[in-house]
C-alpha positions as CSV (number, residue, x, y, z in Angstrom):
1,M,0.0,0.0,0.0
2,Q,1.5,3.4,-1.0
3,S,1.5,6.0,1.8
4,A,-0.2,9.3,1.1
5,I,2.2,10.9,3.6
6,S,5.4,9.5,2.1
7,P,4.8,8.6,-1.6
8,G,7.8,6.3,-1.8
9,C,6.9,4.3,1.3
10,N,5.0,1.1,1.2
11,C,3.7,1.5,4.7
12,D,0.4,-0.1,5.9
13,F,-0.4,2.0,8.9
14,P,-3.8,0.4,9.6
15,A,-2.2,-3.1,9.6
16,G,0.5,-1.9,12.1
17,S,-2.1,-0.3,14.3
18,K,-4.2,-3.5,14.3
19,K,-1.2,-5.5,15.3
20,I,-0.6,-3.1,18.2
21,H,-4.2,-3.3,19.3
22,D,-4.1,-7.2,19.0
23,G,-1.1,-7.2,21.3
24,I,-2.7,-4.9,23.8
25,D,-5.8,-7.1,23.8
26,A,-3.7,-10.2,24.4
27,L,-1.8,-8.5,27.3
28,Q,-5.1,-7.4,28.9
29,Q,-6.3,-11.0,28.9
30,N,-3.0,-12.3,30.5
31,P,-3.6,-12.7,34.3
32,S,0.0,-11.9,35.1
33,V,-0.2,-8.4,33.4
34,Q,-1.7,-5.4,35.1
35,P,-4.0,-4.1,32.3
36,N,-3.7,-0.5,33.5
37,R,0.1,-0.5,33.2
38,I,0.8,-1.3,29.6
39,A,3.5,0.7,27.9
40,L,4.7,0.8,24.3
41,I,8.2,1.2,22.9
42,G,9.0,1.9,19.2
43,Y,11.8,2.8,16.9
44,S,11.2,4.8,13.7
45,L,7.8,3.8,12.3
46,G,7.2,1.8,15.4
47,A,7.7,5.0,17.5
48,Y,5.2,6.8,15.3
49,L,2.6,4.0,15.7
50,A,3.3,3.8,19.4
51,T,2.7,7.5,20.0
52,S,-0.3,7.6,17.7
53,T,-1.9,4.6,19.5
54,A,-1.3,6.2,22.9
55,A,-2.6,9.6,21.7
56,L,-5.8,8.0,20.4
57,N,-6.2,5.6,23.3
58,P,-4.9,7.4,26.5
59,K,-6.8,5.1,28.8
60,L,-5.1,2.0,27.4
61,I,-1.5,3.1,27.4
62,T,0.4,4.1,30.5
63,A,3.7,5.2,28.9
64,V,5.3,5.5,25.5
65,V,9.1,5.3,25.0
66,E,10.5,6.5,21.7
67,C,13.9,5.4,20.5
């Protein structure tokens, strides 16, 4: 999928966001995880997706670390 933001980039932002949400859902179902203390870390595009996810879902994400 061609990105409208970066024409030369074959980035699929919705797919990346879905994978992050799937991971959050799995963590929230894990009894050894405190669901109100989930943090994200990302590098480059991962940092963009992490900060975007946290900005759009502040009640789900406790912290974001960008590298």
